[in-house]
Structure formats: structure tokens, C-alpha cells
N, C-alpha and C positions, 0 to 999 in steps of 0.2 A: 526726757521723760523718766519718771523714777521706777526702778523695777517693779514687776506686777505680780504679786505673789498672792493674790485675793482668792485663789482655788482652795487656799486653806480651810477658808471659812465655811462654816456650815450653809449658811444661805448663800453663799456665792461660788459653791462649787463647780468647777470644769467652766470657771468664767474666761470669754476668751481674752487673749493678750491686747493691751491697749485698748482697751474698750472705752468710750469716749462717751455715750449715750446709752439710753434706754426710754424707750416709750409704750405705751398700752394703757389699758382701761382698768380702773380699779372699779369694783362693786362691793358696796357693804351692805349687807341683809341683816337687818336686826329684828327679832320677833320676841316682844315682852308680855306675851300673852300667856305666859304659865304663871305671871302676877296675879293675888288675889283680884277676884271681881269688887266691885265697890270701891275703889281706891284710884286716885288720881296718878297717873304716871308721866314722869317730865324725863327726856332724853336730852344729852348734851353731847355733840359731837365735834372734834376739832375739824375746822373747814379749811380744805389746802386752797393756798392761792399763789400767783404765780412770785416768782423772786428771779433773781440772775442765774440760778442754777436750775431751775425748774418752772416749765410752762404748764400752766392747768387751765383745761378749758372743757367744752360740752359736760359742763356740771348740770346735773338733774336730780330730784330726789322727789318719790311718789310713796305714799302709803294712806293708811286708815285714821290718822291722827286727826283731831280736833282743830288743832292749829300747827303750824312750821313756819320760822322765818330765819333769817340770818343775822347774827348780832355780832358785836364786837366787845370784848372784854377792856375794861377801862384802864387797867395797870399796864398790860403788854399789848394791847391792840391785836389779840388772837381772834381772827374770825370764828364763830361758833355757831354750828347749826341747831336749832333748838326746836323739840317738839314735844307736844303735850297730848296727852288722851283722858277724857273725860272719866269721871269714875263708873259710868253705866258702859263702857266700852267692853267689849267681848273679844275682840281681837285688837292687837296693838302691833303694827308692824310698819316698816319702814326702809325703804331703800335708797341709799345715796351711790350715785355714778358719775365717774367722772375721768378725763383723759389728762395723763400725764406724760411729758417729755422731759427728762432729767438728763444734764450733763455732768460729766467727771467735774468736781471741784478742785482747781490747783492753785496753789500758791507757792511757785518753785523761787529758789535762789533768792529767799528772803534776806531782807537787810533792814538793821534798824537804824533809821536814821535820826536818831538822837531826840526826837520830837517828844516833848513833855505831855503828859496825861494833864486834861483838865479834870479834877476829879469833881466838878459840878454837871460837867455834862457827861460824865460816866458814873454818876454816883450809884444807879442803879446795878450797874454791873459789878460794883466793888462792895457792895453790901452784902449783909447776913441774910439768910434765909432761916426758918424756924428748924431745918435739919442740917444747915450748911451755917455754923458759926465759921467767925474770920478772927476770933480773938483766943484767948487762952491757949490750950493747947495745938490748936490749928495755927493759929499765927507761929508759934515757938517753933514749930515742924517747918513752916514755909520759909521763915527766917533761917533757918540751918540748912535748908537744901539749897536756898538761892544765895548764901553767903559769897562772898567774891564773884557774883554774878552782877554784872553791869548792865542796865538797859531793859526794856520790855520782852526784846527777843530772847536773850539770854536765860531771863528768871523763867518766861515761859516755858522754854526748853528744858531748864533744871527740871522743873516740876514734873514735865510730862515724862522725861526719863526715868526720874524716881516713880512715878505713878505704873509705867510700865515694869519697870524691876521689883516693884515691891508690893503689886495687887495682884489679884488671881481671880479667874473664872471660877466661881461655884454653881454647878448646874442644877443644884439642890434649890436656889435661890427663887420664889415665886415671883412669877412675872418677870419684869425688867429690874426688880429692885426697888427699895425705898429711898437710897441716897442718904442713908442716917450717918452724915459724916462722923461725928464723934465714936459710934460706933464702929467706923469703917478705920478709924486711925489705928485702933487695936487690933482689928481683923480684917485687913483689906480685900476680903474677896466678897463677891456678887457678880452680878450681870452688869448690862450696860448703863441703867442709873445711877447705880452704885459708884463705879468707875469713873463715869462722867462727873458725878457730882463731888466724888474726892479732889479729882482735877480742878474744878471749877473752885471749890472753896479754898485750896491753897492757893491758887492763882490771885483770887480775890484779896486774901490775907497778905501776898507779898505785894499788893497794889497793881496789879496786872487785870484789866479789865477783863470778864469772862463771863460765859453763859453757857446754857444746856441747850441744844436743838433737839427737840422730841419729834419722831417720824416713824416711819413705816418702811422696812424693806420692800423691794420689788423681786419679784419671780424672773426667770430666765425662759422657762419652757412657754410653751403656746398659752397652756393656761395653767395656773399655779393658785393652789390654795395657802393664802397668806395670813391668816387669820392666827394671831399669834405671833407675827413677824413684827411687833413694835421694837423699835431702836432708837436708841439716842445716843448723840456724840457731843462734842464741846466746841466752841470755839473761843479764841482770846483776840483782841483789839491790839493791833500792830499800828502804831500812829505814821500815816505816809503810805500804807498797804490798806487796811482796812482789816475786816474780819476773817480771821485765820483757823481753819478747821483742823481739829486734832480729835484723833480717836484711839486712846490707848486701850479701851474696852475691846475693838476688834483684831488688836495686836494679841491680847491675852487669850481671846477667843480661839484664834489660829494656832496658838501655842498649844491649847488643850485638845483642839482636835485632832492636830498631827502631832502631839506628843514632843514638842521640841521644847529645848532648855534656851536659857536666854544667850548663851555663847554660839546659837547655831546661826550661819549666814543667813538664812531665810527669816529668822528673826530681825537682824540686823537692818535688813531691806524691809520687811513690814514695818519696823521702826521708823525708818527715814519716810515711806510712803504716807503714812496716816499721820505725820507732822507735816501738814499744809496740803494735803491732799485727801480727799474722800471718793470713793467710786459713784457710780452713777446708779446702782441698784438701790435707791433708796430715796424718800421723799421728806420733806419737811412738813410736818403738822402743825406745830406750835413752838411756843417757849414760855420761860418763866415758873415760878414755883409761887406755892401759897395764893392758890387762884381764887379769886370770887369770879363766880362766872358771870353770865349775862345771857337772860335773866339770872339772878343771882340764886344760888342753891340755898337750901336749908342746912344750918349746921357751920363747921368751920370751915375754913379756907381747904380746899384740895391740893395735894402735893403736887399735883401736875396732871396736864391733858394731853396723854398721848393715847389712853385707852377710850373707850366709850364711855359714858356715865350717866348714871340714872338713878332718880328717886320714886320710891313710892309711898304717895302721903308723907314726903318730907323726910323716909329714911334712906340713906344709900344703900344700894344693893351691889353685890360683889362683884365686880366686872371680870373677875376670873373665873367664876363658877356658871359653867354652862348650862346647869339646870335650871337655873333660875335665870340668867342672862344670856339669852340664846343670841349668837349671831356668828356670820360668816363673811369673809373676806377675801374675794380672787382677784388675780391679776391676769388680763387676758394681753399677752405681748401683740404688737402690732409694727 
């Protein structure tokens, strides 16, 4: 087991050593009543499902909507809970509740078996996104940092180490950040979406399949308000092993909170932990960038689906503005 210094993280303080799982009930309450009357309101929510690291069950939703159903986006296969209120609605409320058990995700003693990547199979995980190009300066930077490194594992690790060494957490960043990689190359500061996007774009530019995992942190107390605890991390694909989690953003977050320097032994252990392992105090909600939702939203593709997304008569409302987009997310441990 890799050493565990996650107590350094803001959301994970006082974490018990060698924790392997967390379970509880997540309740998401939404109130869009403050939107003007006489307008059609639509709400899209990332809908959590089970995978190898998390078991999601006891899912229910209720509210005063005109319709609600679960759909799937065509490109990434993300389940989406969609709700619509008619233009004569005077109240627009919805609650989504589910139970989740999450286990610590571990890939230790990683070995590159020299298996080649099939570009056709992994094309979507090697491609550019609107904010994450894989050519030009991004490609030049990726080539420079992976020079002399052979194989997927060595390149993925070189990019991870560069990202930890050169990025920084900027607490002034709004939400989780946009993940605008060209800007981040010039100033590699931000929050989890920024740092993870930087890693993914550089990895893809170096020929390493990679993706962002968009999710939500879980609490540790009996009841915790986790509104605003959205978090994302990255994964790269190692042939013969599968998807390997990396979270350089949480390394930088711990450094900021504890005022640690790169040469601190705690940082060395955090760096090792978050290359292949991630804690159980988070759940996956979705993946993918430049999304067309289902049913489709009006306007441009959305950057990612980690926060709730809503439109009023086709106009997107700010999901980070509580005066017009009111919601609360809680976690009850059991």
C-alpha cells in the first residue's frame, strides 16, 4: 500500500489511514423557481451509475416537473437525468437521491508490457477538444517532456511529473476551472479541471490515450454539505493493464493547503500515491468534453457535465450563481 497523506487535502482532512471504501447517500436538491414565469425551464443532471470502483443503487427522483426521464448522450454514453417545467409553472423543484459505495482505486506495481496502442480503437482518447488541442505548442511541449522516454507508461509518468512540477492551484479560479490548455501552457494555474485538462492534452499529444473523469467528492462526517465539491481527475490507458488514474491536481491542492514545497518528503509520497491510486472519497459522474446533451441543449456544445446544467427558454443560466440557480448537495454517511 502506498503511503497515505491525503489528510493534507481540504476535503479529505482527518482521513483515516489506509481507508479502502466509503458509502452513504447523496441528496441533490434543485430549485429553479426564481426564474421568470412564462418561460420553459429545462434541467440536465449527470446521472451516476455503477462501475468497477463504485456501486450506485437506491436511485430515486421527485419534483413538480412536467416530465423527467433518464437519457444517454450519444458520443460518450453518459447517463443524463433530464427534467422540464412548462412555461406556466410557478414552482420548479426537483430532488435526486442515490446511495453509493466507492472503493479506493489502485493500480500499483505498474509495468509496461510493450503492447502497442491501436489508434483506431483509442481515436477519441487521442483527439483534440475545443479547449485541448494536441498540435502546435501543446505537441511541442509534449515531445520535449517525453524525449528519451520509451513506451506508454514512461511517457505518462513523465507528463504527470511535469504537470505536478509546473502547475499550481489557484484558489481564485471560479468553480473547477475551464481547462483552457493553450492558456494553461502560458500560466499553468487553476483548479482540478485546468490541471487535469493540461495533463490529458499533453498525454494525447504524446500518443498516450487519456481522459478526464468528472465527479463529486464525498464527505466523511455523519452529514456533510458537499455543494460545490465537484472534482475531476485524469486517467491514461496502459495496454495490458487498463485505465490508470492520476490526479496531479490533488497533489497541488495538498501542497497549497499545507504550504509544502516540491522537495518535501510528503509531496514525494503524495506524488507516488496519486499516480495509479485515488481515494474512495469521490464518485464518477461523467466523462468527455464538448458535449451535446440528450435531449439536446440549444446553442453550442457544453464544456463538460460535472455541474447541473439548465436553460430557460433556450438560454443557459450560470450554474455557479446561487441567486438564480439554487441547489444543495448533501452526503449522509453510513
